[in-house]
C-alpha positions in Angstrom: 34.4 54.0 29.3 35.7 50.6 27.8 33.4 48.8 25.8 32.9 46.1 28.3 31.8 48.9 31.4 29.8 50.9 28.7 27.5 48.1 28.1 27.4 47.1 31.8 26.4 50.5 32.2 23.9 50.8 29.9 22.5 47.3 30.9 21.8 48.2 34.5 20.5 51.3 33.5 18.0 49.5 31.3 17.1 47.1 34.1 16.4 49.7 36.6 14.3 51.3 34.2 12.4 48.3 33.6 12.1 46.9 37.1 10.1 50.5 38.0 7.8 50.3 34.7 7.5 47.5 33.3 5.2 48.9 30.7 8.6 50.5 29.1 9.7 47.1 27.6 7.1 46.5 25.6 6.2 47.4 22.1 5.5 46.8 18.5 8.2 46.3 16.0 6.9 46.3 12.2 9.0 45.0 9.2 7.7 45.2 5.8 8.8 42.8 2.7 8.0 44.2 -0.6 8.0 42.2 -3.9 10.4 43.2 -6.2 10.5 40.8 -8.9 10.1 37.0 -9.0 10.9 35.7 -5.6 13.1 38.9 -4.8 11.7 40.8 -2.0 12.8 44.1 -0.4 12.6 44.1 3.0 12.1 47.7 5.2 12.0 47.8 9.1 12.5 51.0 10.6 16.1 52.8 9.2 17.2 49.4 7.9 16.4 48.0 4.1 17.4 44.7 3.1 17.1 42.2 0.0 15.6 38.7 0.5 15.9 36.2 -2.8 15.7 32.5 -3.3 18.8 30.6 -5.0 18.7 30.0 -8.3 17.7 26.1 -7.6 15.0 27.3 -5.8 13.7 29.6 -8.6 15.3 33.2 -7.6 17.9 35.2 -8.8 20.4 34.1 -5.8 20.5 38.2 -5.7 20.1 38.0 -1.8 20.4 35.8 1.3 16.9 33.6 1.6 14.8 33.7 4.7 16.7 30.7 6.3 19.6 32.8 5.7 18.4 35.8 7.7 16.4 33.6 10.4 19.7 31.6 11.5 21.6 34.7 11.4 19.2 36.3 13.6 19.1 33.5 16.1 23.1 32.8 15.9 23.7 37.0 16.4 20.9 36.9 18.9 22.2 34.4 21.5 26.2 35.9 21.1 24.5 39.7 21.5 23.3 38.0 24.8 26.0 36.2 26.0 28.3 39.5 25.5 25.5 41.6 26.9 25.2 39.5 30.0 29.0 38.5 30.0 29.2 42.5 30.8 26.8 42.7 33.0 28.3 40.2 35.2 31.8 40.9 34.7 32.7 38.4 32.7 35.7 39.1 29.9 34.9 37.1 27.0 38.1 37.0 24.8 36.4 34.7 21.8 32.8 33.9 21.1 31.4 32.3 18.0 28.1 30.6 17.6 27.5 28.4 14.8 23.9 27.7 13.9 23.0 24.2 12.4 19.4 24.0 11.0 18.1 20.4 9.4 15.5 21.0 6.7 13.3 18.6 4.1 12.0 20.8 1.2 9.2 18.1 0.7 7.1 20.1 3.3 7.5 23.3 1.6 6.7 21.6 -1.9 3.7 19.7 -0.7 5.2 16.5 -1.7 4.8 14.5 1.4 2.7 15.4 4.2 4.7 17.0 6.6 5.6 20.6 8.3 7.6 23.0 6.0 10.2 24.2 8.5 13.3 23.0 10.1 13.4 19.5 11.8 15.2 20.2 14.3 18.1 23.5 15.0 21.2 23.2 17.0 23.4 25.8 18.0 27.4 25.1 19.1 28.9 28.2 21.2 32.6 28.2 21.3 33.6 30.6 24.0 36.8 31.9 25.7 36.2 33.6 29.0 38.2 34.4 32.2 36.5 31.8 34.2 36.5 28.2 35.1 34.6 25.8 32.3 31.8 24.9 34.9 31.2 28.8 35.4 30.8 29.1 31.6 28.7 26.4 31.5 26.5 27.6 34.1 26.5 31.2 32.6 25.8 30.3 29.2 22.8 28.1 31.0 21.2 31.4 32.7 21.9 33.5 29.8 19.8 31.5 27.5 17.1 32.1 29.3 17.0 35.4 28.5 17.8 35.3 24.7 14.5 36.5 22.8 15.1 34.8 19.5 16.2 31.4 21.3 12.8 31.9 22.9 11.1 32.3 19.4 12.5 29.0 18.4 11.7 26.8 21.2 8.0 28.3 22.3 4.7 28.7 20.6 3.8 31.8 19.3 0.5 33.2 18.9 0.4 34.3 15.2 -2.0 36.2 13.7 -2.7 36.5 9.8 -4.7 39.1 8.1 -5.2 39.5 4.7 -6.1 42.8 2.5 -7.1 42.1 -0.9 -6.0 45.0 -2.9 -8.2 46.0 -6.1 -6.4 46.1 -9.2 -5.7 49.1 -10.9 -6.9 48.1 -14.5 
């Protein structure tokens, strides 16, 4: 079975299972970030371990990508995986696919030097895709696939975020 056939088979199997029992698609993912030193964090999510740091100009050591790199990477790769997944399910052969995420920022909000939100001011993405379909069919495909991309949804829809603070007693 080719990769495309395998992806299509898995997509269809999962879709059937979720249609029969929607609760199978619900859960809670947990990621922990632990301060190593300065602005350097070790992040763990299941079997995956990553490091996050800030650049030297931002007070870090530059030992690892900053959170913005991971956020933009999550969006770009989620879009790409989503296109490849839905293309396989539809029998669309993609011969080339690249997604570029562009994010405009202004660090003033982060440092509190002016009254503005600290996040991105605008996020754009450019999809370069070559497939065995007409331009119109590809445009329609991308439009439809975007409706099912989890990280695109996170970027465009307000999400309920809740904070809990646990104060740990000092071990003096």
